[in-house]
N, C-alpha and C positions, 0 to 999 in steps of 0.2 A: 239388737239385731246385727248380724253380719252381712254387710251388704257388698261384700267384695264380687259376689255372683248375682247380686240383685239385677233385675231385669231394667233395662235402661228405659224401657216404656211404660211400665206399669209398678216397678219397684218390688214386685214379689219376688221372694228369695228361694223359690221351689222351682227346681229344675229338672228336665228329663233327658236322657241320654238317647241321641238317634244317631243312625249311621245312614248317610246319604251317599252313594256311590263310594269314593274314597275317603270321605271325611267323617269324622267323629265329631258331633256336635252337642253342646249343652244348650237346650232351649227353654224358655220360659212355660212352666205348666198351664199358665193362665191364658197368656196371649199368643204363644208360640213364637215370640221374638228369639232370634238367635242371639245367645249370650256370649258364647266362645266356641271356636272351633279348632280342631287340629286334623293331622293325617290320621286315618284309621290304623295306618301301619305303626303309629306311636302306641297303641293299645294292645298290640297283638301278643305281648309277653304277659299278661295279666292272667292270674289264676284264680280270680274271683268267680264264684258260681253266678251264673246269670241266665236269663231266658231272654230269648229274642223273639220278637213279634213283628208282624206287619203292622206298621203304624196306622191308628185310626185318627190321629190329631191330637192336639195339644190337650192335656187333662182328661183323656178319655182311656180308660182302662182296657187293654185288649182282651177279648174273649179267648178261651183256649183253642179254639179252632184256628186262630191266627198265629199258633206258635210256628217258628222257623226251627228253633234248635234249643236245648237246655242241657248244659254242661259248664265245666269251667271254660271261662272265655277263650283261652288259648286253643281249647280242642274245638270249638265251634266257629272259630274266626273265618274259616273257609266256607262254611255254609251262609253266615252272615254276609260275607263279601259277594257271594254268588247272588244271593237274595237281592243285596242293594245295588248290583252292578247296572241294572236297568233303570236304576232311578227311584226304585220302591224305596220308601223311608221304612227303617227297621228300628223299632224301639227296644232299647235294652233296659231290662229291669234286674238288678243286683238282688240276689238271693241273700236273705239274712243268714248270717253264720250262727251256728249252735253254740 
């Protein structure tokens, strides 16, 4: 097991990507503990396809009606930032590449 990003609280190594205001956060999918955080600005040049949803909490997969945007990250960064600016947590889910 690679524990470089393992949760310090429960040791699970499954993470979720969250945007909160101006921060990009990796949190534990089991207990919600923040594992690492950086500025949202550091992620803006990514061309990964992703979906952004209003977050329902750790380990909960958001339903389609919670969708904020779905496109390459660089193209939806403004929509994500706007949705997260009031403190709403936005969950990012990377789309699998074909």
